[in-house]
N, C-alpha and C positions, 0 to 999 in steps of 0.2 A: 727611508727618505732621502736622504744621501744620492743615490742614485736617481731618484725623479728629481730631485733639482737639478742634477748633472746632464739629463736629459731635455729637458725643458729650456737650458743658460744653450744647451748646444741645440735645441732646435731655429730659438732663438736669434742664434747666431747666423746658422744656416738659411733662415727668413730674411736678416737684413741683409747679406749679403747676397743673396740673391737678385735681392730687390735693389741693392745698389750695382750690379754689375750688369744695367740695363744695353740692348744692342745699339749704343750709339756708336758711331763708326766714324762720324765727321769729328775732327780737331779745331779749336777756334782759327787757326790760320788758314783751313778749307775753308770754315765758313765766312769769314772775312771776305776772301777769296771772289765764294762762290757771289756774295753781294754785291761786290767792285763789278761784277763781271755785271749781272741783272741789273746795275745802273747805268751801267754804258750803254747795254743794249738798247735801254728806255729812254737814255739823251739822242741815243741814234733815230729810233722813231718818231721821238717829237719832232727835231729835225729835217726830217726828213719830208713826215706830215703837214709842218709849217710852209716847207716850201711847194708843196702840192697844194695847199690853199690858195699861196701868191696867186700858184698857176690859173687856178679855178677862179679864182677872181678879176682875173687878167690884170694883175698889177706889175709891172715893168719891178725889175732886177733894186732901184732905190725907192718900191714901194709907193709912187705914184701911182694913179690909173689912168689909162687911159683913156685917150677919147672915145673911141671906137668902144670901145665896152660900158661905160658912161652911160651911153646912149641906148645899148642892147639890151637892159634889165627885161628880166622876162616876165611876163604876166601872169599871175593866176589862173589856173585853168580852170571854166568853167564845170559847177557840178554837172554828171550826166545822169538822167532821169535814168531808172533803173527799171521803175515800172514798165509794162508792154500792155498797150491799147487795144481792148478787144471793142473791133468793129461791131457798130450797133447794127442789129438785121432782127426785127421784132423785137418779140420781151428776151432782157436779160437784165441778170443781178451781179451783182458779186458777192463772193465770199462775206463773210460776217465781220470787221473790220476792228482789232482792238485799237489802241491809240498809239497816236503815230503812225498807223500804217498807211498807205493808197492802196487805190485802183482806177483805171484809167479805161475810159471808152472813146470811141474814134467813130465821129459821127461826118457821116459820107453823104448821105440823103438831103435834101433839102424837105422841112418839115416842123415839126411841134412833136417834140417827146417829154413827156410826165416821168417827173425824178420823183422815187418815193424810198421811204426808209422801212423792210418788211416788217422789222420787228417794232417799230414806231412809224404809221401811217400817217398821224401828222407834220410826222417831216414831208415837206414838199418843195419842191422846187420845180420849174420849167425852163425845159432849151430848146430853144429855136435856132433853124439851121436855115439862113438864107445866102442866098447868093449876095456878096459885095458889103457884109459882117464888116464891122473894122477889125473884131476880134477871131484870131485866124492863127493856126499853127497850134502851141500846147498852150493851153489856159488853166491854170491852179485853182481850185475853189478848196473852201473846207467844210467841212462836218464840226460844228460847235454848236455848244448848248441847247441841244437838239433840237436845234434848227442846219440846212443849208446852207448856202452860201447866197445872195442873191440870183434870180430869173436871168439867162446867157442869151445872149443873140449869137453865135458864129458863125462862119463861112462852112460852108465841107469841107469834110478833110479834119475839122479841126479835132486835136485828142483834147480830152478833158480829161484832166488827175486829181482827182477829190482826197484830200486827206483827211484823216477822224481825230479830231484834236480831241473828242470827250473822254473819259476813262472808262465806260460803256463803247459796250461793242453796236457797230450801224451796217450798215450796208447800203449799196446804191441798186436800186431797181428800176430798168429805165423802161418806159410802154410809149410806143409808138400813137399817136393820139390821132384822127380820122381815117 
């Protein structure tokens, strides 16, 4: 019994010794020195970034804004439309649009065009293309509550961008009349 207890005590002592003697090579002095160096580097980085901010903002050394920089604030760039327009020539239809998706068609030829949704034929509108119409360039139209926006009269070359606001899928089908 004594042998077993002796071995058990020896084994526990060895485990305790192994656990306490991990590979920690840094001393408290090393740790403090490393921390001080890191803090100094951080402070230098902050100082240089503050100087960069002053230069970017156009501030002078004493912190005042110069007159030139005060008047040359950049205006935010307008969002560019990323929807490419398909030129209408005969019957065309967009793919089904999920909520928030867009489709665009360019109307170059004078005439009247019937617009409808293939899955929901009760959804209809008319696009009339005529010379001298007020609407031109890019026109935005919505699809909401199972309806297209109001009928439109546009100049030749106008791009109409439809956005599906409904949670159900719709498409834009174009049929030239006449």
